C-alpha positions as a Python dict, from the first residue, in 0.01 Angstrom:
ca = {
    (1, 'X'): (0, 0, 0),
    (2, 'X'): (-43, -189, 329),
    (3, 'X'): (203, -122, 613),
    (4, 'X'): (492, -375, 620),
    (5, 'X'): (402, -492, 970),
    (6, 'X'): (59, -598, 843),
    (7, 'X'): (170, -804, 548),
    (8, 'X'): (395, -1095, 473),
    (9, 'X'): (380, -1296, 152),
    (10, 'X'): (260, -1649, 215),
    (11, 'X'): (459, -1955, 122),
    (12, 'X'): (371, -2277, -55),
    (13, 'X'): (199, -2365, -381),
    (14, 'X'): (-135, -2218, -274),
    (15, 'X'): (4, -1895, -133),
    (16, 'X'): (-66, -1687, -446),
    (17, 'X'): (-402, -1841, -530),
    (18, 'X'): (-687, -1590, -506),
    (19, 'X'): (-981, -1753, -319),
    (20, 'X'): (-1254, -1567, -502),
    (21, 'X'): (-1529, -1840, -493),
    (22, 'X'): (-1532, -1860, -114),
    (23, 'X'): (-1500, -1483, -80),
    (24, 'X'): (-1796, -1439, -314),
    (25, 'X'): (-1998, -1686, -107),
    (26, 'X'): (-1922, -1488, 211),
    (27, 'X'): (-2027, -1166, 36),
    (28, 'X'): (-2362, -1315, -70),
    (29, 'X'): (-2427, -1459, 277),
    (30, 'X'): (-2353, -1127, 448),
    (31, 'X'): (-2559, -917, 207),
    (32, 'X'): (-2862, -1145, 194),
    (33, 'X'): (-2846, -1256, 558),
    (34, 'X'): (-2813, -904, 694),
    (35, 'X'): (-3100, -783, 473),
    (36, 'X'): (-3337, -1038, 624),
    (37, 'X'): (-3203, -986, 978),
    (38, 'X'): (-3257, -608, 954),
    (39, 'X'): (-3639, -645, 939),
    (40, 'X'): (-3658, -730, 1310),
    (41, 'X'): (-3413, -456, 1418),
    (42, 'X'): (-3553, -143, 1250),
    (43, 'X'): (-3652, 29, 1573),
    (44, 'X'): (-3309, 9, 1736),
    (45, 'X'): (-3068, 37, 1444),
    (46, 'X'): (-2974, 252, 1148),
    (47, 'X'): (-3112, 137, 815),
    (48, 'X'): (-2900, -42, 560),
    (49, 'X'): (-2784, 250, 352),
    (50, 'X'): (-2513, 266, 88),
    (51, 'X'): (-2234, 293, 349),
    (52, 'X'): (-2358, -22, 523),
    (53, 'X'): (-2371, -210, 193),
    (54, 'X'): (-2017, -93, 113),
    (55, 'X'): (-1889, -217, 449),
    (56, 'X'): (-2062, -555, 393),
    (57, 'X'): (-1880, -577, 58),
    (58, 'X'): (-1541, -457, 184),
    (59, 'X'): (-1507, -735, 442),
    (60, 'X'): (-1540, -1020, 187),
    (61, 'X'): (-1313, -833, -55),
    (62, 'X'): (-1038, -838, 207),
    (63, 'X'): (-1074, -1217, 217),
    (64, 'X'): (-918, -1228, -129),
    (65, 'X'): (-588, -1143, 44),
    (66, 'X'): (-606, -1406, 316),
    (67, 'X'): (-362, -1652, 152),
    (68, 'X'): (-95, -1401, 54),
    (69, 'X'): (-143, -1150, 340),
    (70, 'X'): (-322, -1329, 628),
    (71, 'X'): (-256, -1056, 883),
    (72, 'X'): (-381, -783, 652),
    (73, 'X'): (-701, -979, 591),
    (74, 'X'): (-778, -1046, 957),
    (75, 'X'): (-697, -693, 1076),
    (76, 'X'): (-887, -540, 784),
    (77, 'X'): (-1196, -758, 830),
    (78, 'X'): (-1199, -685, 1204),
    (79, 'X'): (-1167, -310, 1147),
    (80, 'X'): (-1446, -308, 887),
    (81, 'X'): (-1674, -505, 1119),
    (82, 'X'): (-1596, -272, 1411),
    (83, 'X'): (-1684, 35, 1199),
    (84, 'X'): (-2010, -135, 1094),
    (85, 'X'): (-2107, -212, 1454),
    (86, 'X'): (-2008, 134, 1582),
    (87, 'X'): (-2222, 295, 1311),
    (88, 'X'): (-2531, 124, 1458),
    (89, 'X'): (-2621, -86, 1157),
    (90, 'X'): (-2831, -403, 1203),
    (91, 'X'): (-2674, -723, 1329),
    (92, 'X'): (-2652, -1019, 1095),
    (93, 'X'): (-2392, -1263, 961),
    (94, 'X'): (-2142, -976, 934),
    (95, 'X'): (-1892, -1166, 1153),
    (96, 'X'): (-1861, -1431, 883),
    (97, 'X'): (-1574, -1248, 709),
    (98, 'X'): (-1389, -1212, 1042),
    (99, 'X'): (-1430, -1584, 1110),
    (100, 'X'): (-1294, -1683, 769),
    (101, 'X'): (-1003, -1436, 783),
    (102, 'X'): (-915, -1530, 1140),
    (103, 'X'): (-924, -1902, 1066),
    (104, 'X'): (-695, -1856, 763),
    (105, 'X'): (-447, -1650, 967),
    (106, 'X'): (-442, -1903, 1250),
    (107, 'X'): (-382, -2192, 1012),
    (108, 'X'): (-100, -1993, 851),
    (109, 'X'): (61, -1959, 1195),
    (110, 'X'): (-21, -1595, 1275),
    (111, 'X'): (-163, -1662, 1620),
    (112, 'X'): (-71, -1334, 1789),
    (113, 'X'): (-187, -1126, 1494),
    (114, 'X'): (-524, -1305, 1499),
    (115, 'X'): (-564, -1266, 1874),
    (116, 'X'): (-473, -898, 1843),
    (117, 'X'): (-726, -839, 1565),
    (118, 'X'): (-1006, -1022, 1750),
    (119, 'X'): (-916, -844, 2075),
    (120, 'X'): (-931, -510, 1895),
    (121, 'X'): (-1277, -596, 1761),
    (122, 'X'): (-1410, -714, 2097),
    (123, 'X'): (-1271, -422, 2302),
    (124, 'X'): (-1379, -170, 2038),
    (125, 'X'): (-1734, -307, 2032),
    (126, 'X'): (-1739, -312, 2413),
    (127, 'X'): (-1644, 56, 2427),
    (128, 'X'): (-1892, 147, 2155),
    (129, 'X'): (-2180, -38, 2324),
    (130, 'X'): (-2116, 65, 2686),
    (131, 'X'): (-1904, 383, 2688),
    (132, 'X'): (-1953, 589, 2373),
    (133, 'X'): (-2305, 476, 2284),
    (134, 'X'): (-2441, 825, 2351),
    (135, 'X'): (-2219, 976, 2081),
    (136, 'X'): (-2281, 706, 1822),
    (137, 'X'): (-2588, 640, 1606),
    (138, 'X'): (-2870, 579, 1639),
    (139, 'X'): (-2952, 881, 1856),
    (140, 'X'): (-3116, 815, 2189),
    (141, 'X'): (-2991, 460, 2197),
    (142, 'X'): (-2896, 306, 2533),
    (143, 'X'): (-2608, 74, 2619),
    (144, 'X'): (-2593, -255, 2436),
    (145, 'X'): (-2682, -587, 2600),
    (146, 'X'): (-2399, -773, 2776),
    (147, 'X'): (-2520, -1096, 2624),
    (148, 'X'): (-2398, -981, 2285),
    (149, 'X'): (-2050, -912, 2422),
    (150, 'X'): (-2044, -1252, 2591),
    (151, 'X'): (-2152, -1419, 2267),
    (152, 'X'): (-1869, -1248, 2077),
    (153, 'X'): (-1614, -1355, 2338),
    (154, 'X'): (-1733, -1718, 2319),
    (155, 'X'): (-1716, -1743, 1941),
    (156, 'X'): (-1375, -1575, 1940),
    (157, 'X'): (-1241, -1836, 2182),
    (158, 'X'): (-1401, -2111, 1975),
    (159, 'X'): (-1247, -1967, 1656),
    (160, 'X'): (-899, -1952, 1810),
    (161, 'X'): (-932, -2309, 1937),
    (162, 'X'): (-1050, -2444, 1603),
    (163, 'X'): (-783, -2250, 1413),
    (164, 'X'): (-502, -2370, 1641),
    (165, 'X'): (-622, -2728, 1608),
    (166, 'X'): (-628, -2699, 1229),
    (167, 'X'): (-281, -2542, 1232),
    (168, 'X'): (-140, -2825, 1443),
    (169, 'X'): (-297, -3088, 1219),
    (170, 'X'): (-164, -2921, 907),
    (171, 'X'): (184, -2894, 1059),
    (172, 'X'): (169, -3262, 1150),
    (173, 'X'): (58, -3352, 798),
    (174, 'X'): (338, -3144, 647),
    (175, 'X'): (588, -3306, 885),
    (176, 'X'): (477, -3654, 775),
    (177, 'X'): (502, -3556, 408),
    (178, 'X'): (847, -3408, 467),
    (179, 'X'): (964, -3720, 651),
    (180, 'X'): (831, -3942, 373),
    (181, 'X'): (1013, -3733, 112),
    (182, 'X'): (1335, -3748, 315),
    (183, 'X'): (1297, -4123, 362),
    (184, 'X'): (1241, -4166, -13),
    (185, 'X'): (1551, -3958, -83),
    (186, 'X'): (1754, -4167, 163),
    (187, 'X'): (1632, -4487, -1),
    (188, 'X'): (1724, -4350, -343),
    (189, 'X'): (2070, -4249, -218),
    (190, 'X'): (2122, -4590, -57),
    (191, 'X'): (2013, -4763, -377),
    (192, 'X'): (2252, -4553, -584),
    (193, 'X'): (2531, -4634, -340),
    (194, 'X'): (2447, -5005, -353),
    (195, 'X'): (2452, -5004, -734),
    (196, 'X'): (2779, -4811, -735),
    (197, 'X'): (2934, -5070, -502),
    (198, 'X'): (2806, -5356, -718),
    (199, 'X'): (2945, -5202, -1036),
    (200, 'X'): (3275, -5122, -869),
    (201, 'X'): (3319, -5474, -733),
    (202, 'X'): (3221, -5645, -1057),
    (203, 'X'): (3424, -5421, -1286),
    (204, 'X'): (3730, -5383, -1064),
    (205, 'X'): (3771, -5759, -1022),
    (206, 'X'): (3704, -5852, -1384),
    (207, 'X'): (3912, -5571, -1531),
    (208, 'X'): (4202, -5660, -1300),
    (209, 'X'): (4191, -6018, -1426),
    (210, 'X'): (4165, -5899, -1786),
    (211, 'X'): (4455, -5657, -1738),
    (212, 'X'): (4684, -5927, -1598),
    (213, 'X'): (4590, -6177, -1865),
    (214, 'X'): (4629, -5919, -2141),
    (215, 'X'): (4984, -5854, -2018),
    (216, 'X'): (5056, -6227, -2014),
    (217, 'X'): (4911, -6270, -2364),
    (218, 'X'): (5118, -5986, -2505),
    (219, 'X'): (5435, -6114, -2343),
    (220, 'X'): (5388, -6471, -2473),
    (221, 'X'): (5224, -6395, -2808),
    (222, 'X'): (5540, -6480, -3006),
    (223, 'X'): (5726, -6717, -2774),
    (224, 'X'): (5437, -6931, -2646),
    (225, 'X'): (5121, -6893, -2858),
    (226, 'X'): (4941, -7171, -2668),
    (227, 'X'): (4980, -6991, -2337),
    (228, 'X'): (4876, -6665, -2502),
    (229, 'X'): (4564, -6839, -2629),
    (230, 'X'): (4487, -6952, -2273),
    (231, 'X'): (4520, -6592, -2152),
    (232, 'X'): (4284, -6471, -2423),
    (233, 'X'): (4035, -6743, -2326),
    (234, 'X'): (4048, -6621, -1965),
    (235, 'X'): (3991, -6265, -2083),
    (236, 'X'): (3687, -6375, -2280),
    (237, 'X'): (3543, -6566, -1981),
    (238, 'X'): (3604, -6281, -1735),
    (239, 'X'): (3457, -6019, -1967),
    (240, 'X'): (3150, -6235, -2034),
    (241, 'X'): (3085, -6279, -1664),
    (242, 'X'): (3136, -5908, -1600),
    (243, 'X'): (2891, -5816, -1876),
    (244, 'X'): (2632, -6055, -1732),
    (245, 'X'): (2657, -5905, -1383),
    (246, 'X'): (2650, -5550, -1519),
    (247, 'X'): (2334, -5633, -1717),
    (248, 'X'): (2180, -5772, -1399),
    (249, 'X'): (2253, -5448, -1210),
    (250, 'X'): (2122, -5233, -1495),
    (251, 'X'): (1806, -5445, -1517),
    (252, 'X'): (1717, -5343, -1164),
    (253, 'X'): (1733, -4979, -1276),
    (254, 'X'): (1506, -5029, -1575),
    (255, 'X'): (1236, -5233, -1397),
    (256, 'X'): (1285, -5242, -1019),
    (257, 'X'): (1126, -5548, -864),
    (258, 'X'): (1011, -5691, -1198),
    (259, 'X'): (1331, -5756, -1393),
    (260, 'X'): (1431, -6125, -1406),
    (261, 'X'): (1750, -6174, -1213),
    (262, 'X'): (1997, -6457, -1164),
    (263, 'X'): (2060, -6551, -800),
    (264, 'X'): (2294, -6307, -630),
    (265, 'X'): (2644, -6451, -582),
    (266, 'X'): (2741, -6585, -241),
    (267, 'X'): (3013, -6783, -68),
    (268, 'X'): (2893, -7095, -254),
    (269, 'X'): (3064, -6943, -560),
    (270, 'X'): (3395, -6899, -381),
    (271, 'X'): (3541, -7172, -600),
    (272, 'X'): (3471, -6970, -915),
    (273, 'X'): (3636, -6670, -754),
    (274, 'X'): (3954, -6861, -671),
    (275, 'X'): (3965, -7001, -1024),
    (276, 'X'): (3946, -6651, -1169),
    (277, 'X'): (4224, -6541, -933),
    (278, 'X'): (4430, -6843, -1037),
    (279, 'X'): (4389, -6745, -1401),
    (280, 'X'): (4545, -6411, -1305),
    (281, 'X'): (4844, -6590, -1155),
    (282, 'X'): (4729, -6585, -792),
    (283, 'X'): (4728, -6911, -596),
    (284, 'X'): (4448, -6903, -340),
    (285, 'X'): (4402, -7143, -50),
    (286, 'X'): (4075, -7159, 141),
    (287, 'X'): (4002, -7288, 490),
    (288, 'X'): (3667, -7318, 661),
    (289, 'X'): (3610, -7341, 1038),
    (290, 'X'): (3282, -7436, 1196),
    (291, 'X'): (2976, -7576, 1028),
    (292, 'X'): (2864, -7381, 722),
    (293, 'X'): (2508, -7254, 765),
    (294, 'X'): (2273, -7083, 518),
    (295, 'X'): (2334, -6710, 531),
    (296, 'X'): (2081, -6435, 471),
    (297, 'X'): (2104, -6329, 104),
    (298, 'X'): (2234, -5983, 188),
    (299, 'X'): (2504, -6115, 421),
    (300, 'X'): (2603, -6385, 171),
    (301, 'X'): (2641, -6130, -108),
    (302, 'X'): (2835, -5889, 116),
    (303, 'X'): (3076, -6166, 221),
    (304, 'X'): (3132, -6271, -140),
    (305, 'X'): (3194, -5913, -255),
    (306, 'X'): (3436, -5845, 30),
    (307, 'X'): (3644, -6153, -55),
    (308, 'X'): (3626, -6061, -425),
    (309, 'X'): (3750, -5708, -356),
    (310, 'X'): (4028, -5835, -127),
    (311, 'X'): (4154, -6071, -399),
    (312, 'X'): (4126, -5793, -657),
    (313, 'X'): (4343, -5568, -441),
    (314, 'X'): (4603, -5844, -408),
    (315, 'X'): (4614, -5889, -784),
    (316, 'X'): (4643, -5515, -843),
    (317, 'X'): (4860, -5395, -557),
    (318, 'X'): (5058, -5685, -411),
    (319, 'X'): (5377, -5850, -530),
    (320, 'X'): (5262, -6175, -369),
    (321, 'X'): (5133, -6453, -589),
    (322, 'X'): (4961, -6635, -302),
    (323, 'X'): (4659, -6555, -88),
    (324, 'X'): (4488, -6733, 200),
    (325, 'X'): (4117, -6716, 278),
    (326, 'X'): (3980, -6834, 612),
    (327, 'X'): (3608, -6846, 684),
    (328, 'X'): (3468, -6917, 1029),
    (329, 'X'): (3101, -6984, 1092),
    (330, 'X'): (3016, -6904, 1452),
    (331, 'X'): (2683, -6940, 1622),
    (332, 'X'): (2627, -6567, 1599),
    (333, 'X'): (2901, -6428, 1376),
    (334, 'X'): (3064, -6481, 1039),
    (335, 'X'): (3435, -6401, 1017),
    (336, 'X'): (3645, -6370, 704),
    (337, 'X'): (4022, -6336, 686),
    (338, 'X'): (4212, -6269, 362),
    (339, 'X'): (4594, -6261, 379),
    (340, 'X'): (4871, -6210, 130),
    (341, 'X'): (5245, -6225, 179),
    (342, 'X'): (5320, -5888, 16),
    (343, 'X'): (5506, -5673, -46),
    (344, 'X'): (5304, -5392, -203),
    (345, 'X'): (5403, -5317, -560),
    (346, 'X'): (5334, -4943, -533),
    (347, 'X'): (5114, -4949, -844),
    (348, 'X'): (4806, -4830, -658),
    (349, 'X'): (4669, -4737, -318),
    (350, 'X'): (4693, -5007, -56),
    (351, 'X'): (4543, -4838, 246),
    (352, 'X'): (4237, -4670, 111),
    (353, 'X'): (4027, -4599, -194),
    (354, 'X'): (3687, -4709, -317),
    (355, 'X'): (3759, -5077, -263),
    (356, 'X'): (3817, -5061, 112),
    (357, 'X'): (3543, -4802, 153),
    (358, 'X'): (3302, -5036, -25),
    (359, 'X'): (3406, -5326, 200),
    (360, 'X'): (3339, -5124, 512),
    (361, 'X'): (3004, -5002, 382),
    (362, 'X'): (2891, -5354, 296),
    (363, 'X'): (2986, -5488, 638),
    (364, 'X'): (2843, -5187, 823),
    (365, 'X'): (2508, -5238, 650),
    (366, 'X'): (2470, -5556, 859),
    (367, 'X'): (2633, -5424, 1176),
    (368, 'X'): (2976, -5565, 1088),
    (369, 'X'): (3328, -5425, 1077),
    (370, 'X'): (3627, -5442, 843),
    (371, 'X'): (3988, -5411, 956),
    (372, 'X'): (4250, -5379, 685),
    (373, 'X'): (4617, -5303, 716),
    (374, 'X'): (4978, -5411, 694),
    (375, 'X'): (5091, -5722, 878),
    (376, 'X'): (5408, -5717, 1087),
    (377, 'X'): (5579, -5952, 839),
    (378, 'X'): (5512, -5718, 546),
    (379, 'X'): (5196, -5870, 405),
    (380, 'X'): (4845, -5729, 404),
    (381, 'X'): (4541, -5853, 592),
    (382, 'X'): (4169, -5791, 555),
    (383, 'X'): (3956, -5911, 848),
    (384, 'X'): (3577, -5892, 832),
    (385, 'X'): (3329, -5961, 1112),
    (386, 'X'): (2955, -5974, 1036),
    (387, 'X'): (2713, -6059, 1318),
    (388, 'X'): (2442, -6308, 1232),
    (389, 'X'): (2233, -6230, 1539),
    (390, 'X'): (2274, -6049, 1870),
    (391, 'X'): (2486, -6213, 2132),
    (392, 'X'): (2846, -6265, 2234),
    (393, 'X'): (3100, -6302, 1958),
    (394, 'X'): (3389, -6542, 1961),
    (395, 'X'): (3748, -6422, 1976),
    (396, 'X'): (3862, -6301, 1634),
    (397, 'X'): (4068, -6516, 1402),
    (398, 'X'): (4442, -6491, 1460),
}
């Protein structure tokens, strides 16, 4: 078992993969390459005996651990190579296993472990070649050439540089992938929120109208069948429109970007909205200031939904049977004001809930604001400001 300070399980999908093809290739290169290189070094080195062959095999075998235990692989390969060099065996491509193990450890982020392993190899070889050469095989051998030590130092520096560069590039690639995944998750969350707002606005308004008309129909079913029939007709119309809009929202889920869609509602359909409110017993007056201008589709839809939700809240939560809508088109801002005379009926929340939250989210998506609250005279006011482009805004509607 390896010491705990030398090992740490890798992370990621490739951490447990055993890299045997590349390790086998390194083994073949070291065995064959060193065999050919030994022919020119017979006079100054020990022959390639069984121990040398075992050391040339052990280094590549340690490479099998380089993904799961990078530090173990680099320290082990460096130690095996140092033993091989100290034993006086012929030079060759024996550093190949150290290069591969060191590169893998650097890419995995073990910089200090790699530097320590390479430093151990370099200092150990320096001592063996220039201090303890008299006690090491082959007998009668002199100190090693300084050029070899310089060569090892250069390739170690080059290895560390290349490994650090690869580590930085991999970290950058992982960062980009992570940011793309987070952006995709944000887009999915925003789309879910948008669909939830759409369904809430469509269903809350239509069901409120249906609820009021159902109460009217039940109350007049015996005394005034004609009026009850009118209420049922309104229920049928409101439910049909709600089903159509729900189908449109669901179509975007089934085939995003390809599903045929009707044009999104906007302030040009304000008349239909007031008619639906009138069918629920709410008299709505509208007033427009400024010159109406074409609005961006998103802003137009947000304005329509905000007015729709404000009227729905009046139907559900206010005792008033009248509402006033004022729209002002500025050069750089669109302002909406929806008032009712009150008082609140106490049948539902009037200062919060999904409706007001949805209004604020729709306006905030375009840099706008929503102010909603009680008026001094007891009514309720919803005021929406949506900028059309940067610049000064006019004083708010009073």
